[in-house]
Steps between C-alpha positions, in 0.01 A plus 500: 500500500521134403872530423794739526600704190864583453558666166326266254537201723208370703590279798272292725534226756248254659549204727276195544513313828367158580189499725448867420474512121481129426477163678738206511254317273529764222695348206839659433386598152226724638735652763760579230251648257331710763828633629570629153149614432470734800809683374391507138170644614684783679691576183180491298342751734789738422471438121841340496655240271647209704876463459649262758469373857712369786369249750575401856373170646503383864399141565510256785625214286689458173224307325244779522757759394596289193137458404439873513820581310401248233160662452648851494731375226197445277404871526474672159321825582815671639867400491636381835868610516608394850420485869578327832410189692495455879378261763197627685241371745216574263493492118501843339582648161589867441504641150642837392390588147631784282306649211529798267259783443550831318166628641433319824136515616471621859214474746497879532389604151119462515304820443147617565275372219717194412320170454598211726578163337576140587670270252291182550215343697555482877425263784673178384794525745277531802280217382802283427640558849159402649479179308866409573421536867156342478508224232175403340351159559527256204117505466488880447347610171727468198479872405594603857800262506605635162475854622691417822781347297540799277488738798769295685720514192459884491585512869811276472623608155391859430603663169665842512385767253846551359407587141211726600720689748749582226221613265352728769825703532424843371121429505410429860527791736550278809518123567536247778463122504229343706693304757318605824154521352311750281381697805842531659695566183254764379565683829876482437456644146261776624731593791800531268298706244328708768154437365191282564316255281149368437441143397188386319462162659312342206790592266755291688574190288447179700694176439265265305314259731560694821146628528367144478754353747321592822797703624486867613549666163529854640772400742693298241493777239564800726729359768664186349878532476761359267297561184800653319269676257581867432294788637570818306363834388469676162308780348409277200161325461481124537466421130785724397733381771421131426585567133821680593635214717361220282287322764181563701542718809214587735396848615359475855 
């Protein structure tokens, strides 16, 4: 599953490493927010309410460590209660987050006949990574530059589905966050639930502007990682489920 469950506590850990998960040019604010986001997304996938986190930072110099600590101090989505600091050859930040769930949502609860859902349009993270690695020329069309900027923001500063995850507890039969890509994470969910799934491709919601961007839409939507949307199952119809959780969700 996306986190360990001990009683009503839900515990998860993620580490971000420079030159693997971000570059030296990535602003400390984005590194800090993403380090928290990946953990909050794991808690959301379990239907858990975030409680607190502890953080470990390794840095090659004091200045970069201080900059990261300053940004983490601005975090308001979960309380940071402690941690550790060490010198390291490469900058890294490791976050352990603890949440609470009376009915944690596992990957293993999907049943034959359930509908498969995603929580929001997909493809932005993959597009953002592409444009971060291949910047557009200044003379590129305005709408394409605007799309690229929004996709890069989604890639660098994704938003976890914390509130939705808590609302899905007791409603969703299985859940996982899309960190490796829809195709990979669907396999994880199906393996845990010992069932298969069929996707209607035209039902997958696509991030606005992606289809006009010239990028490989199919690859971005199916295989793009670090979306941090939720992929979940339920026996409810789309309209009823959207009403129950108070926001649109998409049956695929």
